[in-house]
PyMOL CGO cylinders between C-alpha atoms (Angstrom):
from pymol import cmd
from pymol.cgo import CYLINDER

trace = [
    CYLINDER, -13.85, -4.34, -7.23, -10.89, -1.78, -6.21, 0.3, 1, 1, 1, 1, 1, 1,
    CYLINDER, -10.89, -1.78, -6.21, -7.32, -2.34, -4.63, 0.3, 1, 1, 1, 1, 1, 1,
    CYLINDER, -7.32, -2.34, -4.63, -6.18, 0.58, -2.12, 0.3, 1, 1, 1, 1, 1, 1,
    CYLINDER, -6.18, 0.58, -2.12, -2.54, 0.25, -1.42, 0.3, 1, 1, 1, 1, 1, 1,
    CYLINDER, -2.54, 0.25, -1.42, -1.38, 3.19, 1.05, 0.3, 1, 1, 1, 1, 1, 1,
    CYLINDER, -1.38, 3.19, 1.05, 2.06, 3.81, 2.11, 0.3, 1, 1, 1, 1, 1, 1,
    CYLINDER, 2.06, 3.81, 2.11, 4.89, 6.43, 3.12, 0.3, 1, 1, 1, 1, 1, 1,
    CYLINDER, 4.89, 6.43, 3.12, 6.61, 5.25, -0.49, 0.3, 1, 1, 1, 1, 1, 1,
    CYLINDER, 6.61, 5.25, -0.49, 9.83, 7.15, 1.07, 0.3, 1, 1, 1, 1, 1, 1,
    CYLINDER, 9.83, 7.15, 1.07, 10.49, 5.84, -1.63, 0.3, 1, 1, 1, 1, 1, 1,
    CYLINDER, 10.49, 5.84, -1.63, 8.81, 3.70, -3.99, 0.3, 1, 1, 1, 1, 1, 1,
    CYLINDER, 8.81, 3.70, -3.99, 10.44, 1.01, -5.34, 0.3, 1, 1, 1, 1, 1, 1,
    CYLINDER, 10.44, 1.01, -5.34, 9.49, -2.47, -6.84, 0.3, 1, 1, 1, 1, 1, 1,
    CYLINDER, 9.49, -2.47, -6.84, 8.86, -4.25, -3.62, 0.3, 1, 1, 1, 1, 1, 1,
    CYLINDER, 8.86, -4.25, -3.62, 5.32, -2.08, -3.62, 0.3, 1, 1, 1, 1, 1, 1,
    CYLINDER, 5.32, -2.08, -3.62, 5.10, -2.28, -7.41, 0.3, 1, 1, 1, 1, 1, 1,
    CYLINDER, 5.10, -2.28, -7.41, 5.37, -6.04, -8.11, 0.3, 1, 1, 1, 1, 1, 1,
    CYLINDER, 5.37, -6.04, -8.11, 3.23, -7.14, -4.89, 0.3, 1, 1, 1, 1, 1, 1,
    CYLINDER, 3.23, -7.14, -4.89, 0.66, -4.82, -5.80, 0.3, 1, 1, 1, 1, 1, 1,
    CYLINDER, 0.66, -4.82, -5.80, 0.53, -5.94, -9.65, 0.3, 1, 1, 1, 1, 1, 1,
    CYLINDER, 0.53, -5.94, -9.65, 0.58, -9.79, -8.70, 0.3, 1, 1, 1, 1, 1, 1,
    CYLINDER, 0.58, -9.79, -8.70, -2.54, -8.99, -6.25, 0.3, 1, 1, 1, 1, 1, 1,
    CYLINDER, -2.54, -8.99, -6.25, -4.10, -6.90, -9.05, 0.3, 1, 1, 1, 1, 1, 1,
    CYLINDER, -4.10, -6.90, -9.05, -4.07, -9.83, -11.46, 0.3, 1, 1, 1, 1, 1, 1,
    CYLINDER, -4.07, -9.83, -11.46, -4.75, -12.72, -8.79, 0.3, 1, 1, 1, 1, 1, 1,
    CYLINDER, -4.75, -12.72, -8.79, -7.80, -10.90, -7.86, 0.3, 1, 1, 1, 1, 1, 1,
    CYLINDER, -7.80, -10.90, -7.86, -9.12, -9.64, -11.13, 0.3, 1, 1, 1, 1, 1, 1,
    CYLINDER, -9.12, -9.64, -11.13, -9.28, -6.13, -9.47, 0.3, 1, 1, 1, 1, 1, 1,
    CYLINDER, -9.28, -6.13, -9.47, -10.28, -3.38, -11.68, 0.3, 1, 1, 1, 1, 1, 1,
    CYLINDER, -10.28, -3.38, -11.68, -7.08, -1.10, -10.85, 0.3, 1, 1, 1, 1, 1, 1,
    CYLINDER, -7.08, -1.10, -10.85, -5.06, -0.54, -7.53, 0.3, 1, 1, 1, 1, 1, 1,
    CYLINDER, -5.06, -0.54, -7.53, -5.00, 2.59, -6.21, 0.3, 1, 1, 1, 1, 1, 1,
    CYLINDER, -5.00, 2.59, -6.21, -1.68, 3.71, -4.52, 0.3, 1, 1, 1, 1, 1, 1,
    CYLINDER, -1.68, 3.71, -4.52, -2.39, 6.44, -1.92, 0.3, 1, 1, 1, 1, 1, 1,
    CYLINDER, -2.39, 6.44, -1.92, 0.64, 8.04, -0.13, 0.3, 1, 1, 1, 1, 1, 1,
    CYLINDER, 0.64, 8.04, -0.13, 0.01, 9.10, 3.26, 0.3, 1, 1, 1, 1, 1, 1,
    CYLINDER, 0.01, 9.10, 3.26, 0.89, 12.58, 4.73, 0.3, 1, 1, 1, 1, 1, 1,
    CYLINDER, 0.89, 12.58, 4.73, 1.03, 11.66, 8.66, 0.3, 1, 1, 1, 1, 1, 1,
    CYLINDER, 1.03, 11.66, 8.66, 0.93, 7.90, 9.09, 0.3, 1, 1, 1, 1, 1, 1,
    CYLINDER, 0.93, 7.90, 9.09, 0.11, 7.01, 12.47, 0.3, 1, 1, 1, 1, 1, 1,
    CYLINDER, 0.11, 7.01, 12.47, 2.50, 4.24, 13.33, 0.3, 1, 1, 1, 1, 1, 1,
    CYLINDER, 2.50, 4.24, 13.33, 5.51, 5.57, 12.06, 0.3, 1, 1, 1, 1, 1, 1,
    CYLINDER, 5.51, 5.57, 12.06, 8.81, 7.86, 12.70, 0.3, 1, 1, 1, 1, 1, 1,
    CYLINDER, 8.81, 7.86, 12.70, 8.41, 11.28, 10.47, 0.3, 1, 1, 1, 1, 1, 1,
    CYLINDER, 8.41, 11.28, 10.47, 8.92, 10.80, 7.04, 0.3, 1, 1, 1, 1, 1, 1,
    CYLINDER, 8.92, 10.80, 7.04, 12.51, 11.77, 4.85, 0.3, 1, 1, 1, 1, 1, 1,
    CYLINDER, 12.51, 11.77, 4.85, 10.69, 13.15, 1.99, 0.3, 1, 1, 1, 1, 1, 1,
    CYLINDER, 10.69, 13.15, 1.99, 7.95, 15.72, 2.15, 0.3, 1, 1, 1, 1, 1, 1,
    CYLINDER, 7.95, 15.72, 2.15, 4.55, 14.68, 0.82, 0.3, 1, 1, 1, 1, 1, 1,
    CYLINDER, 4.55, 14.68, 0.82, 4.82, 16.56, -2.56, 0.3, 1, 1, 1, 1, 1, 1,
    CYLINDER, 4.82, 16.56, -2.56, 7.70, 14.57, -3.55, 0.3, 1, 1, 1, 1, 1, 1,
    CYLINDER, 7.70, 14.57, -3.55, 7.00, 11.39, -2.49, 0.3, 1, 1, 1, 1, 1, 1,
    CYLINDER, 7.00, 11.39, -2.49, 3.84, 12.08, -4.58, 0.3, 1, 1, 1, 1, 1, 1,
    CYLINDER, 3.84, 12.08, -4.58, 5.94, 13.08, -7.68, 0.3, 1, 1, 1, 1, 1, 1,
    CYLINDER, 5.94, 13.08, -7.68, 7.77, 9.76, -7.18, 0.3, 1, 1, 1, 1, 1, 1,
    CYLINDER, 7.77, 9.76, -7.18, 4.97, 7.70, -7.18, 0.3, 1, 1, 1, 1, 1, 1,
    CYLINDER, 4.97, 7.70, -7.18, 3.52, 9.29, -10.11, 0.3, 1, 1, 1, 1, 1, 1,
    CYLINDER, 3.52, 9.29, -10.11, 6.91, 8.89, -11.65, 0.3, 1, 1, 1, 1, 1, 1,
    CYLINDER, 6.91, 8.89, -11.65, 6.85, 4.93, -11.07, 0.3, 1, 1, 1, 1, 1, 1,
    CYLINDER, 6.85, 4.93, -11.07, 3.36, 4.35, -12.22, 0.3, 1, 1, 1, 1, 1, 1,
    CYLINDER, 3.36, 4.35, -12.22, 3.38, 6.66, -15.31, 0.3, 1, 1, 1, 1, 1, 1,
    CYLINDER, 3.38, 6.66, -15.31, 3.10, 3.63, -17.75, 0.3, 1, 1, 1, 1, 1, 1,
    CYLINDER, 3.10, 3.63, -17.75, 1.13, 1.13, -15.78, 0.3, 1, 1, 1, 1, 1, 1,
    CYLINDER, 1.13, 1.13, -15.78, -2.80, 1.73, -16.60, 0.3, 1, 1, 1, 1, 1, 1,
    CYLINDER, -2.80, 1.73, -16.60, -3.69, -0.67, -13.88, 0.3, 1, 1, 1, 1, 1, 1,
    CYLINDER, -3.69, -0.67, -13.88, -2.08, 1.32, -11.58, 0.3, 1, 1, 1, 1, 1, 1,
    CYLINDER, -2.08, 1.32, -11.58, -3.56, 4.96, -9.90, 0.3, 1, 1, 1, 1, 1, 1,
    CYLINDER, -3.56, 4.96, -9.90, -2.46, 7.81, -7.74, 0.3, 1, 1, 1, 1, 1, 1,
    CYLINDER, -2.46, 7.81, -7.74, -5.00, 8.85, -5.23, 0.3, 1, 1, 1, 1, 1, 1,
    CYLINDER, -5.00, 8.85, -5.23, -4.08, 12.25, -3.54, 0.3, 1, 1, 1, 1, 1, 1,
    CYLINDER, -4.08, 12.25, -3.54, -6.64, 12.27, -0.99, 0.3, 1, 1, 1, 1, 1, 1,
    CYLINDER, -6.64, 12.27, -0.99, -4.68, 11.95, 2.15, 0.3, 1, 1, 1, 1, 1, 1,
    CYLINDER, -4.68, 11.95, 2.15, -2.29, 14.34, 1.03, 0.3, 1, 1, 1, 1, 1, 1,
    CYLINDER, -2.29, 14.34, 1.03, -4.74, 16.94, 1.06, 0.3, 1, 1, 1, 1, 1, 1,
    CYLINDER, -4.74, 16.94, 1.06, -6.41, 16.25, 4.28, 0.3, 1, 1, 1, 1, 1, 1,
    CYLINDER, -6.41, 16.25, 4.28, -4.83, 17.51, 7.47, 0.3, 1, 1, 1, 1, 1, 1,
    CYLINDER, -4.83, 17.51, 7.47, -4.07, 15.45, 10.33, 0.3, 1, 1, 1, 1, 1, 1,
    CYLINDER, -4.07, 15.45, 10.33, -2.97, 11.99, 10.90, 0.3, 1, 1, 1, 1, 1, 1,
    CYLINDER, -2.97, 11.99, 10.90, -3.60, 9.62, 7.98, 0.3, 1, 1, 1, 1, 1, 1,
    CYLINDER, -3.60, 9.62, 7.98, -6.29, 7.56, 9.38, 0.3, 1, 1, 1, 1, 1, 1,
    CYLINDER, -6.29, 7.56, 9.38, -7.22, 4.48, 6.83, 0.3, 1, 1, 1, 1, 1, 1,
    CYLINDER, -7.22, 4.48, 6.83, -11.10, 4.74, 7.99, 0.3, 1, 1, 1, 1, 1, 1,
    CYLINDER, -11.10, 4.74, 7.99, -11.35, 8.08, 6.96, 0.3, 1, 1, 1, 1, 1, 1,
    CYLINDER, -11.35, 8.08, 6.96, -9.93, 7.18, 3.41, 0.3, 1, 1, 1, 1, 1, 1,
    CYLINDER, -9.93, 7.18, 3.41, -12.46, 4.17, 3.14, 0.3, 1, 1, 1, 1, 1, 1,
    CYLINDER, -12.46, 4.17, 3.14, -15.08, 6.55, 3.79, 0.3, 1, 1, 1, 1, 1, 1,
    CYLINDER, -15.08, 6.55, 3.79, -14.15, 9.42, 1.40, 0.3, 1, 1, 1, 1, 1, 1,
    CYLINDER, -14.15, 9.42, 1.40, -13.74, 6.64, -1.27, 0.3, 1, 1, 1, 1, 1, 1,
    CYLINDER, -13.74, 6.64, -1.27, -17.28, 5.19, -0.49, 0.3, 1, 1, 1, 1, 1, 1,
    CYLINDER, -17.28, 5.19, -0.49, -18.99, 8.74, -0.78, 0.3, 1, 1, 1, 1, 1, 1,
    CYLINDER, -18.99, 8.74, -0.78, -17.52, 9.43, -4.30, 0.3, 1, 1, 1, 1, 1, 1,
    CYLINDER, -17.52, 9.43, -4.30, -17.77, 5.67, -5.53, 0.3, 1, 1, 1, 1, 1, 1,
    CYLINDER, -17.77, 5.67, -5.53, -21.13, 4.40, -4.30, 0.3, 1, 1, 1, 1, 1, 1,
    CYLINDER, -21.13, 4.40, -4.30, -21.32, 1.46, -5.59, 0.3, 1, 1, 1, 1, 1, 1,
    CYLINDER, -21.32, 1.46, -5.59, -18.22, 0.06, -5.53, 0.3, 1, 1, 1, 1, 1, 1,
    CYLINDER, -18.22, 0.06, -5.53, -16.45, -2.19, -3.26, 0.3, 1, 1, 1, 1, 1, 1,
    CYLINDER, -16.45, -2.19, -3.26, -12.65, -1.98, -1.97, 0.3, 1, 1, 1, 1, 1, 1,
    CYLINDER, -12.65, -1.98, -1.97, -9.75, -4.16, -0.46, 0.3, 1, 1, 1, 1, 1, 1,
    CYLINDER, -9.75, -4.16, -0.46, -7.31, -2.98, 1.08, 0.3, 1, 1, 1, 1, 1, 1,
    CYLINDER, -7.31, -2.98, 1.08, -3.64, -4.06, 0.82, 0.3, 1, 1, 1, 1, 1, 1,
    CYLINDER, -3.64, -4.06, 0.82, -1.23, -4.93, 3.70, 0.3, 1, 1, 1, 1, 1, 1,
    CYLINDER, -1.23, -4.93, 3.70, 1.50, -7.22, 4.26, 0.3, 1, 1, 1, 1, 1, 1,
    CYLINDER, 1.50, -7.22, 4.26, 1.58, -9.68, 6.90, 0.3, 1, 1, 1, 1, 1, 1,
    CYLINDER, 1.58, -9.68, 6.90, 3.48, -7.59, 9.83, 0.3, 1, 1, 1, 1, 1, 1,
    CYLINDER, 3.48, -7.59, 9.83, 0.81, -4.45, 9.03, 0.3, 1, 1, 1, 1, 1, 1,
    CYLINDER, 0.81, -4.45, 9.03, -2.08, -7.28, 9.35, 0.3, 1, 1, 1, 1, 1, 1,
    CYLINDER, -2.08, -7.28, 9.35, -0.31, -7.89, 12.76, 0.3, 1, 1, 1, 1, 1, 1,
    CYLINDER, -0.31, -7.89, 12.76, -0.47, -4.57, 14.34, 0.3, 1, 1, 1, 1, 1, 1,
    CYLINDER, -0.47, -4.57, 14.34, -4.19, -4.58, 12.93, 0.3, 1, 1, 1, 1, 1, 1,
    CYLINDER, -4.19, -4.58, 12.93, -6.28, -4.59, 16.22, 0.3, 1, 1, 1, 1, 1, 1,
    CYLINDER, -6.28, -4.59, 16.22, -4.39, -1.62, 16.96, 0.3, 1, 1, 1, 1, 1, 1,
    CYLINDER, -4.39, -1.62, 16.96, -5.69, 0.41, 14.22, 0.3, 1, 1, 1, 1, 1, 1,
    CYLINDER, -5.69, 0.41, 14.22, -8.05, 3.51, 14.54, 0.3, 1, 1, 1, 1, 1, 1,
    CYLINDER, -8.05, 3.51, 14.54, -10.96, 1.41, 14.59, 0.3, 1, 1, 1, 1, 1, 1,
    CYLINDER, -10.96, 1.41, 14.59, -10.18, -1.33, 12.90, 0.3, 1, 1, 1, 1, 1, 1,
    CYLINDER, -10.18, -1.33, 12.90, -13.76, -3.24, 12.96, 0.3, 1, 1, 1, 1, 1, 1,
    CYLINDER, -13.76, -3.24, 12.96, -15.33, -0.02, 11.71, 0.3, 1, 1, 1, 1, 1, 1,
    CYLINDER, -15.33, -0.02, 11.71, -11.90, -0.68, 8.62, 0.3, 1, 1, 1, 1, 1, 1,
    CYLINDER, -11.90, -0.68, 8.62, -13.34, -4.24, 7.86, 0.3, 1, 1, 1, 1, 1, 1,
    CYLINDER, -13.34, -4.24, 7.86, -16.97, -2.57, 7.43, 0.3, 1, 1, 1, 1, 1, 1,
    CYLINDER, -16.97, -2.57, 7.43, -15.85, -0.42, 4.75, 0.3, 1, 1, 1, 1, 1, 1,
    CYLINDER, -15.85, -0.42, 4.75, -13.66, -3.28, 2.96, 0.3, 1, 1, 1, 1, 1, 1,
    CYLINDER, -13.66, -3.28, 2.96, -12.26, -6.11, 2.92, 0.3, 1, 1, 1, 1, 1, 1,
    CYLINDER, -12.26, -6.11, 2.92, -8.11, -7.17, 3.62, 0.3, 1, 1, 1, 1, 1, 1,
    CYLINDER, -8.11, -7.17, 3.62, -5.83, -8.67, 1.46, 0.3, 1, 1, 1, 1, 1, 1,
    CYLINDER, -5.83, -8.67, 1.46, -2.97, -9.44, 3.81, 0.3, 1, 1, 1, 1, 1, 1,
    CYLINDER, -2.97, -9.44, 3.81, 0.13, -10.18, 1.21, 0.3, 1, 1, 1, 1, 1, 1,
    CYLINDER, 0.13, -10.18, 1.21, 1.97, -12.64, 2.36, 0.3, 1, 1, 1, 1, 1, 1,
    CYLINDER, 1.97, -12.64, 2.36, 5.58, -13.75, 1.61, 0.3, 1, 1, 1, 1, 1, 1,
    CYLINDER, 5.58, -13.75, 1.61, 6.79, -17.33, 1.38, 0.3, 1, 1, 1, 1, 1, 1,
    CYLINDER, 6.79, -17.33, 1.38, 7.40, -18.79, 4.53, 0.3, 1, 1, 1, 1, 1, 1,
    CYLINDER, 7.40, -18.79, 4.53, 5.69, -16.19, 7.04, 0.3, 1, 1, 1, 1, 1, 1,
    CYLINDER, 5.69, -16.19, 7.04, 3.16, -17.63, 9.36, 0.3, 1, 1, 1, 1, 1, 1,
    CYLINDER, 3.16, -17.63, 9.36, -0.53, -16.55, 9.60, 0.3, 1, 1, 1, 1, 1, 1,
    CYLINDER, -0.53, -16.55, 9.60, -0.83, -14.24, 12.70, 0.3, 1, 1, 1, 1, 1, 1,
    CYLINDER, -0.83, -14.24, 12.70, -4.08, -15.42, 14.17, 0.3, 1, 1, 1, 1, 1, 1,
    CYLINDER, -4.08, -15.42, 14.17, -6.45, -12.65, 14.13, 0.3, 1, 1, 1, 1, 1, 1,
    CYLINDER, -6.45, -12.65, 14.13, -10.05, -12.42, 13.35, 0.3, 1, 1, 1, 1, 1, 1,
    CYLINDER, -10.05, -12.42, 13.35, -9.80, -16.51, 12.01, 0.3, 1, 1, 1, 1, 1, 1,
    CYLINDER, -9.80, -16.51, 12.01, -13.94, -15.97, 11.79, 0.3, 1, 1, 1, 1, 1, 1,
    CYLINDER, -13.94, -15.97, 11.79, -13.45, -13.46, 9.06, 0.3, 1, 1, 1, 1, 1, 1,
    CYLINDER, -13.45, -13.46, 9.06, -10.72, -15.40, 7.02, 0.3, 1, 1, 1, 1, 1, 1,
    CYLINDER, -10.72, -15.40, 7.02, -11.47, -17.09, 3.55, 0.3, 1, 1, 1, 1, 1, 1,
    CYLINDER, -11.47, -17.09, 3.55, -9.63, -19.30, 1.35, 0.3, 1, 1, 1, 1, 1, 1,
    CYLINDER, -9.63, -19.30, 1.35, -10.52, -17.65, -2.24, 0.3, 1, 1, 1, 1, 1, 1,
    CYLINDER, -10.52, -17.65, -2.24, -10.91, -14.45, -3.76, 0.3, 1, 1, 1, 1, 1, 1,
    CYLINDER, -10.91, -14.45, -3.76, -14.40, -15.44, -4.97, 0.3, 1, 1, 1, 1, 1, 1,
    CYLINDER, -14.40, -15.44, -4.97, -15.34, -15.33, -1.64, 0.3, 1, 1, 1, 1, 1, 1,
    CYLINDER, -15.34, -15.33, -1.64, -14.08, -11.69, -1.49, 0.3, 1, 1, 1, 1, 1, 1,
    CYLINDER, -14.08, -11.69, -1.49, -16.24, -10.71, -4.54, 0.3, 1, 1, 1, 1, 1, 1,
    CYLINDER, -16.24, -10.71, -4.54, -19.06, -12.34, -3.28, 0.3, 1, 1, 1, 1, 1, 1,
    CYLINDER, -19.06, -12.34, -3.28, -19.54, -9.70, -0.39, 0.3, 1, 1, 1, 1, 1, 1,
    CYLINDER, -19.54, -9.70, -0.39, -19.14, -5.93, 0.35, 0.3, 1, 1, 1, 1, 1, 1,
    CYLINDER, -19.14, -5.93, 0.35, -16.71, -6.22, 3.01, 0.3, 1, 1, 1, 1, 1, 1,
    CYLINDER, -16.71, -6.22, 3.01, -15.84, -7.34, 5.96, 0.3, 1, 1, 1, 1, 1, 1,
    CYLINDER, -15.84, -7.34, 5.96, -13.48, -10.80, 4.62, 0.3, 1, 1, 1, 1, 1, 1,
    CYLINDER, -13.48, -10.80, 4.62, -9.76, -11.24, 4.94, 0.3, 1, 1, 1, 1, 1, 1,
    CYLINDER, -9.76, -11.24, 4.94, -7.86, -13.22, 2.19, 0.3, 1, 1, 1, 1, 1, 1,
    CYLINDER, -7.86, -13.22, 2.19, -4.23, -14.44, 2.80, 0.3, 1, 1, 1, 1, 1, 1,
    CYLINDER, -4.23, -14.44, 2.80, -2.66, -14.14, -0.78, 0.3, 1, 1, 1, 1, 1, 1,
    CYLINDER, -2.66, -14.14, -0.78, 1.32, -15.42, -1.49, 0.3, 1, 1, 1, 1, 1, 1,
    CYLINDER, 1.32, -15.42, -1.49, 3.19, -12.97, -3.32, 0.3, 1, 1, 1, 1, 1, 1,
    CYLINDER, 3.19, -12.97, -3.32, 6.65, -13.09, -4.82, 0.3, 1, 1, 1, 1, 1, 1,
    CYLINDER, 6.65, -13.09, -4.82, 9.45, -12.56, -1.99, 0.3, 1, 1, 1, 1, 1, 1,
    CYLINDER, 9.45, -12.56, -1.99, 11.51, -9.34, -2.83, 0.3, 1, 1, 1, 1, 1, 1,
    CYLINDER, 11.51, -9.34, -2.83, 13.95, -8.37, -0.71, 0.3, 1, 1, 1, 1, 1, 1,
    CYLINDER, 13.95, -8.37, -0.71, 13.72, -4.63, -1.06, 0.3, 1, 1, 1, 1, 1, 1,
    CYLINDER, 13.72, -4.63, -1.06, 12.78, -1.67, 1.60, 0.3, 1, 1, 1, 1, 1, 1,
    CYLINDER, 12.78, -1.67, 1.60, 12.65, 1.79, 1.90, 0.3, 1, 1, 1, 1, 1, 1,
    CYLINDER, 12.65, 1.79, 1.90, 14.81, 2.01, 4.68, 0.3, 1, 1, 1, 1, 1, 1,
    CYLINDER, 14.81, 2.01, 4.68, 17.48, -0.25, 2.93, 0.3, 1, 1, 1, 1, 1, 1,
    CYLINDER, 17.48, -0.25, 2.93, 17.35, 1.99, 0.16, 0.3, 1, 1, 1, 1, 1, 1,
    CYLINDER, 17.35, 1.99, 0.16, 17.64, 4.95, 2.09, 0.3, 1, 1, 1, 1, 1, 1,
    CYLINDER, 17.64, 4.95, 2.09, 20.79, 3.78, 3.63, 0.3, 1, 1, 1, 1, 1, 1,
    CYLINDER, 20.79, 3.78, 3.63, 22.01, 3.15, 0.48, 0.3, 1, 1, 1, 1, 1, 1,
    CYLINDER, 22.01, 3.15, 0.48, 22.05, 6.67, -0.59, 0.3, 1, 1, 1, 1, 1, 1,
    CYLINDER, 22.05, 6.67, -0.59, 23.45, 8.09, 2.55, 0.3, 1, 1, 1, 1, 1, 1,
    CYLINDER, 23.45, 8.09, 2.55, 26.55, 5.60, 2.24, 0.3, 1, 1, 1, 1, 1, 1,
    CYLINDER, 26.55, 5.60, 2.24, 27.08, 6.72, -1.35, 0.3, 1, 1, 1, 1, 1, 1,
    CYLINDER, 27.08, 6.72, -1.35, 25.80, 3.45, -2.80, 0.3, 1, 1, 1, 1, 1, 1,
    CYLINDER, 25.80, 3.45, -2.80, 23.79, 3.12, -5.70, 0.3, 1, 1, 1, 1, 1, 1,
    CYLINDER, 23.79, 3.12, -5.70, 20.15, 1.16, -5.33, 0.3, 1, 1, 1, 1, 1, 1,
    CYLINDER, 20.15, 1.16, -5.33, 19.48, 1.11, -9.15, 0.3, 1, 1, 1, 1, 1, 1,
    CYLINDER, 19.48, 1.11, -9.15, 17.39, -2.05, -9.97, 0.3, 1, 1, 1, 1, 1, 1,
    CYLINDER, 17.39, -2.05, -9.97, 15.56, -2.18, -6.60, 0.3, 1, 1, 1, 1, 1, 1,
    CYLINDER, 15.56, -2.18, -6.60, 13.43, 0.84, -7.75, 0.3, 1, 1, 1, 1, 1, 1,
    CYLINDER, 13.43, 0.84, -7.75, 12.09, 2.62, -11.12, 0.3, 1, 1, 1, 1, 1, 1,
    CYLINDER, 12.09, 2.62, -11.12, 14.93, 4.61, -13.00, 0.3, 1, 1, 1, 1, 1, 1,
    CYLINDER, 14.93, 4.61, -13.00, 12.23, 7.43, -13.06, 0.3, 1, 1, 1, 1, 1, 1,
    CYLINDER, 12.23, 7.43, -13.06, 12.19, 7.25, -9.33, 0.3, 1, 1, 1, 1, 1, 1,
    CYLINDER, 12.19, 7.25, -9.33, 15.86, 7.25, -8.54, 0.3, 1, 1, 1, 1, 1, 1,
    CYLINDER, 15.86, 7.25, -8.54, 16.18, 9.89, -11.14, 0.3, 1, 1, 1, 1, 1, 1,
    CYLINDER, 16.18, 9.89, -11.14, 14.02, 12.43, -8.87, 0.3, 1, 1, 1, 1, 1, 1,
    CYLINDER, 14.02, 12.43, -8.87, 15.99, 11.43, -5.69, 0.3, 1, 1, 1, 1, 1, 1,
    CYLINDER, 15.99, 11.43, -5.69, 19.18, 12.00, -7.63, 0.3, 1, 1, 1, 1, 1, 1,
    CYLINDER, 19.18, 12.00, -7.63, 17.84, 15.25, -8.80, 0.3, 1, 1, 1, 1, 1, 1,
    CYLINDER, 17.84, 15.25, -8.80, 16.74, 16.33, -5.60, 0.3, 1, 1, 1, 1, 1, 1,
    CYLINDER, 16.74, 16.33, -5.60, 19.52, 14.98, -3.68, 0.3, 1, 1, 1, 1, 1, 1,
    CYLINDER, 19.52, 14.98, -3.68, 16.75, 12.99, -1.47, 0.3, 1, 1, 1, 1, 1, 1,
    CYLINDER, 16.75, 12.99, -1.47, 17.92, 11.05, 1.45, 0.3, 1, 1, 1, 1, 1, 1,
    CYLINDER, 17.92, 11.05, 1.45, 21.49, 12.10, 1.77, 0.3, 1, 1, 1, 1, 1, 1,
]
cmd.load_cgo(trace, "trace")
């Protein structure tokens, strides 16, 4: 099973990387595919363009073999719909199963996604749950308690997985940079170097 972790990554930071690594290790996934989005349907316009965000993701995971970057959404025009991405992955990796990594807030809004039930036909959902976060009462009939239950079927299950609380956000990092403060140790030095070289988020 392969983990799918999409995001704007504007910029990518340790909150993304640490939680993704925990999921990979706890579930025994082959790897995690980080997929930068071109045009997220539920987000305001992004600060950095697609090419720079891809460059930052590549720099962030360069020395981590359990992570791979996937460019397919950046190559596709129009809105970045998860269903289209999952169908594309299945077409490419016909015998593989997938789990989609999302946060609790994103899961709370999952019913408003583009064709959510079809998404669940393509993949499992792994909801990365921070300490103290309540579980949204959505699709309780699909919720499972163990990673073994995910591996036992091809798609359609939902697992809430506790992850380490890291109070880091891309919004906070951008605000710090605009205020002239350093966000070092909130994100990889390789990513910070790209931000500084290109004068991003000023």
